[in-house]
Each structure stands twice: as C-alpha cells, then as structure tokens.
NUDO-912870 format. One record per residue (C-alpha): residue in three letters; x, y, z. Coordinates in nm, 2 decimals. Layout:
// NUDO-912870
ALA,X,Y,Z
...
//
This chain:
// NUDO-912870
MET,1.07,-0.04,-1.50
VAL,0.94,-0.29,-1.76
VAL,0.68,-0.53,-1.64
HIS,0.74,-0.90,-1.67
ASN,0.58,-1.03,-1.99
ASP,0.34,-1.27,-1.81
LEU,0.19,-0.99,-1.59
LYS,-0.11,-0.89,-1.80
HIS,-0.37,-0.82,-1.53
LEU,-0.31,-0.64,-1.20
ALA,-0.59,-0.61,-0.95
ILE,-0.59,-0.38,-0.64
ILE,-0.82,-0.37,-0.34
MET,-0.79,0.00,-0.25
ASP,-0.84,-0.02,0.13
GLY,-0.78,0.23,0.40
ASN,-0.92,0.57,0.29
GLY,-1.13,0.62,0.60
ARG,-0.86,0.51,0.84
TRP,-0.61,0.74,0.67
ALA,-0.84,1.04,0.72
ILE,-0.91,0.95,1.09
ARG,-0.54,0.92,1.16
GLN,-0.50,1.27,1.00
GLY,-0.78,1.40,1.23
LYS,-1.00,1.46,0.92
LYS,-1.34,1.34,0.80
ARG,-1.36,1.01,0.62
ALA,-1.47,1.20,0.30
THR,-1.12,1.36,0.29
GLY,-0.97,1.01,0.28
HIS,-1.19,0.91,-0.01
ASP,-1.09,1.23,-0.20
GLU,-0.72,1.15,-0.14
GLY,-0.78,0.79,-0.25
ALA,-0.93,0.91,-0.58
LYS,-0.62,1.13,-0.64
ASN,-0.40,0.83,-0.58
LEU,-0.61,0.62,-0.81
LYS,-0.51,0.86,-1.09
LYS,-0.14,0.84,-1.00
ILE,-0.13,0.46,-0.99
THR,-0.33,0.43,-1.31
GLU,-0.09,0.66,-1.50
TYR,0.21,0.48,-1.36
SER,0.06,0.13,-1.44
SER,0.00,0.25,-1.80
LYS,0.35,0.39,-1.83
ILE,0.52,0.06,-1.73
GLY,0.31,-0.15,-1.96
ILE,0.04,-0.32,-1.75
ARG,-0.24,-0.42,-1.99
TYR,-0.53,-0.45,-1.75
LEU,-0.57,-0.28,-1.41
THR,-0.88,-0.36,-1.21
LEU,-0.96,-0.16,-0.90
TYR,-1.21,-0.24,-0.63
ALA,-1.39,0.10,-0.58
PHE,-1.73,0.01,-0.44
SER,-1.86,-0.33,-0.33
THR,-2.21,-0.47,-0.31
GLU,-2.17,-0.46,0.06
ASN,-2.07,-0.09,0.07
TRP,-2.44,0.01,0.05
LYS,-2.45,-0.08,0.42
ARG,-2.24,0.22,0.50
PRO,-2.40,0.54,0.64
LYS,-2.63,0.71,0.38
THR,-2.43,1.03,0.39
GLU,-2.10,0.84,0.30
VAL,-2.27,0.64,0.02
GLU,-2.41,0.96,-0.13
PHE,-2.06,1.12,-0.11
LEU,-1.90,0.82,-0.28
MET,-2.16,0.84,-0.56
LYS,-2.08,1.21,-0.62
LEU,-1.71,1.13,-0.60
LEU,-1.74,0.86,-0.86
THR,-1.93,1.10,-1.09
LYS,-1.66,1.37,-1.03
TYR,-1.38,1.12,-1.10
LEU,-1.54,1.01,-1.43
LYS,-1.59,1.36,-1.56
LYS,-1.24,1.47,-1.45
GLU,-1.04,1.17,-1.57
LEU,-1.18,1.13,-1.92
LYS,-0.91,1.37,-2.03
THR,-0.65,1.16,-1.85
PHE,-0.77,0.84,-2.02
ARG,-0.76,1.00,-2.36
GLU,-0.41,1.15,-2.31
ASN,-0.27,0.82,-2.19
ASN,-0.45,0.60,-2.44
ILE,-0.64,0.42,-2.17
THR,-0.97,0.23,-2.22
PHE,-1.22,0.26,-1.94
GLU,-1.44,-0.03,-1.84
VAL,-1.65,-0.13,-1.54
ILE,-1.76,-0.46,-1.38
GLY,-2.05,-0.50,-1.14
ASP,-2.43,-0.44,-1.14
MET,-2.47,-0.09,-1.29
SER,-2.86,-0.11,-1.25
LYS,-2.84,0.00,-0.89
PHE,-2.69,0.34,-0.98
SER,-2.88,0.65,-1.07
LYS,-2.96,0.71,-1.44
SER,-2.73,1.01,-1.45
LEU,-2.44,0.80,-1.31
GLN,-2.51,0.52,-1.55
LYS,-2.51,0.77,-1.84
GLU,-2.17,0.91,-1.73
ILE,-2.02,0.57,-1.71
LEU,-2.14,0.49,-2.06
HIS,-2.01,0.82,-2.19
VAL,-1.66,0.76,-2.06
LYS,-1.66,0.40,-2.19
THR,-1.77,0.52,-2.53
GLN,-1.52,0.81,-2.55
THR,-1.23,0.57,-2.46
ALA,-1.34,0.27,-2.67
ASP,-1.09,0.35,-2.94
CYS,-0.79,0.37,-2.70
THR,-0.53,0.09,-2.75
GLY,-0.32,0.11,-2.44
MET,-0.40,-0.01,-2.09
THR,-0.76,-0.09,-1.99
GLN,-0.86,0.05,-1.65
ILE,-1.15,-0.15,-1.50
LEU,-1.34,-0.01,-1.20
ALA,-1.53,-0.26,-0.99
ILE,-1.83,-0.07,-0.87
ASN,-2.14,-0.22,-0.70
TYR,-1.93,-0.53,-0.75
GLY,-1.93,-0.85,-0.55
SER,-1.78,-1.18,-0.68
ARG,-2.06,-1.39,-0.55
ASP,-2.32,-1.16,-0.71
GLU,-2.12,-1.18,-1.03
ILE,-2.12,-1.56,-1.03
LYS,-2.49,-1.57,-0.94
ARG,-2.57,-1.35,-1.24
ALA,-2.35,-1.56,-1.46
ILE,-2.54,-1.88,-1.35
ASN,-2.87,-1.71,-1.41
LYS,-2.76,-1.62,-1.76
ALA,-2.67,-1.99,-1.82
ILE,-3.01,-2.10,-1.69
LYS,-3.19,-1.85,-1.92
LYS,-2.99,-1.99,-2.22
GLY,-3.07,-2.34,-2.11
ILE,-2.71,-2.46,-2.12
GLU,-2.51,-2.69,-1.90
VAL,-2.18,-2.50,-1.83
ASP,-1.82,-2.60,-1.78
GLU,-1.55,-2.37,-1.64
GLU,-1.48,-2.20,-1.98
ASP,-1.85,-2.13,-2.02
ILE,-1.87,-1.97,-1.68
SER,-1.57,-1.75,-1.75
LYS,-1.74,-1.63,-2.07
LEU,-2.06,-1.54,-1.87
LEU,-1.88,-1.33,-1.60
ASP,-1.84,-0.95,-1.61
THR,-1.47,-1.00,-1.69
ALA,-1.53,-1.22,-2.00
SER,-1.32,-1.00,-2.23
PHE,-1.03,-0.97,-1.98
PRO,-0.76,-1.22,-1.89
GLU,-0.75,-1.38,-1.54
VAL,-0.57,-1.19,-1.27
ASP,-0.20,-1.24,-1.24
LEU,-0.13,-1.03,-0.94
LEU,-0.37,-0.90,-0.67
ILE,-0.26,-0.64,-0.42
ARG,-0.46,-0.53,-0.11
THR,-0.36,-0.22,0.08
GLY,-0.47,-0.13,0.43
GLY,-0.34,-0.42,0.63
ASP,-0.62,-0.67,0.61
GLN,-0.54,-1.01,0.45
ARG,-0.86,-1.12,0.28
LEU,-1.02,-1.09,-0.07
SER,-1.35,-0.94,0.05
ASN,-1.56,-1.10,-0.23
PHE,-1.33,-0.95,-0.50
LEU,-1.26,-1.15,-0.83
LEU,-1.27,-1.48,-0.65
TRP,-1.31,-1.68,-0.98
GLN,-1.06,-1.47,-1.17
SER,-0.79,-1.49,-0.90
ALA,-0.78,-1.86,-0.87
TYR,-0.40,-1.86,-0.95
ALA,-0.32,-1.50,-0.88
GLU,-0.02,-1.41,-0.67
LEU,-0.14,-1.23,-0.36
PHE,0.04,-0.94,-0.19
PHE,-0.08,-0.76,0.12
THR,0.06,-0.43,0.25
ASN,-0.01,-0.23,0.57
THR,0.01,0.09,0.37
LEU,-0.32,0.27,0.35
TRP,-0.44,0.34,0.00
PRO,-0.38,0.72,-0.01
ASP,-0.02,0.65,0.09
PHE,0.04,0.37,-0.16
SER,0.30,0.49,-0.40
SER,0.44,0.39,-0.74
GLY,0.76,0.31,-0.56
GLU,0.59,0.05,-0.34
LEU,0.41,-0.09,-0.64
GLU,0.74,-0.13,-0.82
THR,0.88,-0.31,-0.52
ILE,0.59,-0.56,-0.53
LEU,0.63,-0.60,-0.90
SER,1.00,-0.69,-0.85
LYS,0.90,-0.96,-0.60
TYR,0.63,-1.09,-0.84
GLU,0.90,-1.12,-1.12
ARG,1.10,-1.35,-0.89
THR,0.79,-1.58,-0.82
ALA,0.77,-1.91,-1.00
ARG,0.41,-1.96,-1.12
ARG,0.34,-2.33,-1.17
PHE,-0.04,-2.33,-1.19
GLY,-0.05,-2.67,-1.02
ALA,0.23,-2.82,-1.23
LEU,0.59,-2.88,-1.13
//
C-alpha cells in the first residue's frame, strides 16, 4: 500500500499492554514486552509504506505515578529496546529521535538515547520519534519558559519552533489503541487538525492490517483545515 501524499506524520498512542497481559493471565510486564515487539513490527511496516514521521507515545510524564517496580521495568525495557533496535533502524534507513524531558532519566539511559540518535543521524528514510517522559502541557510550559528567557513575545509560529517537535511537521493522523477515546496529554498543539482514529484493539494485537484499514479510511477523508 502507498500512503496518501499528504500523510507525512502518523502518531500513535500505544495503549493496552497491561490489560492485554491480564487477559492472558500473565504479569503486566509481559504485556509491555509484547508491546515493544509490536512497536518494532509497526515501525518497519510504516517505513515500508512510505510514512515519513512516526511518533509513538511510550512513557508519559504521568507514568511516574505507576508502581516503582513497573517504572523500573519500563526503564530497563526502554534501554533494551534501544540497544536491540539500533540494527533495525540502520537496516531500514530510519532516523531515531525523542521528544520529552530527558533530564529525568538516568545518565546511562540518556547516554543510550544519544548514542542511537547519533548512530542514525545520517539515515534518510522515515523518522521514528519516541515520546518518553513526555506530556504536551509540560512541553508547552517548557516552550513558554524558553520564550521568557529569550525575552520575546511569541505568535503561533514562534511557539511551534520552541516545542520539542520543532523540526517535524504537524500530525496528520493520530491513532489510539486500547478503547479509550482521549488524547491523554499527547501532542495537543501538534494535533490541532489531525484526523483521530480510536480502536478497541489492545496495542500488542494491533496489526499492520488494521493500520492499513485505518489508512484507507484516512485517504477518503476530506481535510479542510477550517476552509470549505
């Protein structure tokens, strides 16, 4: 399938890992493991069909409220994912980027993030963007503080340039798995005119086939951006 020319930026809220594991009679950690495996599959498929930017909500600023053991597991899983997928990124010509406040992570994790970014900086295909320790309100707050430090009065374009996503286009299509129909503090500014699709499918079960079905619906959508 060839993606419609105006779909440059796809964003996904990967929800439902824990519930998937519970329904399987397994620990929540198993669900996160399966979710990471599916992240790889969807990333490779998105790259194959020509999506230019893929942003995935992996860990929010609110996720620190989860049990300490789960947070620690997620940090280890993120490190494992980065080390394992560097080869995948290189083989598929994928640039790796992150958005969010990296200062909250351990020095070793920050170093791993920087390593993967550096090693994929020369890739020219799709850009995968992981939103980690990310919250849209926090992002906007940080952007405003940047403007205050610079002593500038900002317009919409200025704010966009101060956000974590300054070098990426606005979101065209946002998908949330897991059944909930809310944005959960994800790319609120960037998704102002995004098409929104919600599916009951839990993230580990979300397939390239279902993504293709959603993309087909997107292609039939008239995007007017407030005009006629």
